[in-house]
C-alpha positions, 0 to 999 in steps of 0.5 A, spaced: 289 358 468 284 359 473 279 365 473 276 365 479 271 370 483 268 369 490 262 373 493 259 373 500 252 373 499 247 373 505 242 368 502 241 361 503 244 356 498 237 354 496 235 361 494 242 362 490 241 355 487 233 357 485 236 363 481 240 359 477 234 354 476 230 360 473 236 362 469 231 363 463 228 369 467 234 371 471 239 372 465 238 379 463 237 382 469 243 379 472 248 383 468 247 389 463 252 385 458 247 379 458 243 379 452 240 372 451 239 365 455 235 359 453 235 352 454 236 348 448 236 341 450 232 339 457 229 344 461 233 346 468 239 344 472 240 337 470 246 333 468 246 333 460 241 339 459 244 344 454 243 351 454 245 357 449 247 364 452 250 370 449 254 376 453 258 382 451 265 382 454 270 387 452 265 390 447 265 383 443 259 378 443 260 371 446 256 366 444 256 359 447 252 353 447 254 349 454 252 342 457 251 341 464 256 336 466 255 336 474 250 338 478 249 338 486 243 341 488 245 347 492 252 346 492 255 345 485 253 347 478 258 345 472 258 346 465 262 345 459 262 348 452 259 343 446 264 346 441 270 342 441 274 348 439 271 352 445 272 346 449 279 346 448 281 353 450 275 353 456 274 346 458 269 348 464 265 353 468 263 352 475 259 355 480 260 353 487 256 355 493 259 354 500 254 355 506 257 359 512 253 362 518 251 368 515 249 366 508 254 363 502 260 364 499 259 363 491 265 362 487 265 362 480 271 358 476 273 358 469 278 354 467 282 356 461 288 352 457 293 357 455 300 358 456 304 364 459 305 367 452 297 366 450 296 369 457 300 375 456 297 376 449 290 376 451 291 379 458 286 385 456 281 379 454 282 375 461 282 382 465 275 383 462 272 376 463 275 377 471 271 384 471 265 381 468 265 375 473 266 380 479 260 384 477 256 378 476 257 376 483 256 383 486 250 383 482 247 376 484 248 379 491 244 385 490 239 381 487 238 376 492 239 380 498 234 386 496 229 380 494 230 377 501 229 384 504 223 385 500 220 379 502 221 379 509 
């Protein structure tokens, strides 16, 4: 299963990428349910760096440590959970930045391994994740577009 959400952002690929590069400064303002983000090994968006984050989804606190596995500056960021168990169920999360004439489309993808029964049994949780990533896209759009206006 692929949980996917795209948001059109009137900002440059560099601005979007810079937001992710400085996630330790941006995480809590990105979404009201974000609790904590910190680099645990390495510092910044480089392949092999690790980060820890906490967020609340569907009222439950989610804690994950992830390793950045594929970084193409201003185009693609991908990471995987460091926990083997979590990785079996959720092998990767990615953000893709596709430039267009009036900004970028930012697409977040979460790969989830579940069969039809698991998808049905966990429908409310998956719906909550979909809503969360939709809100992340909208909030990032608001943050970057508001900052672009205030610096003009």
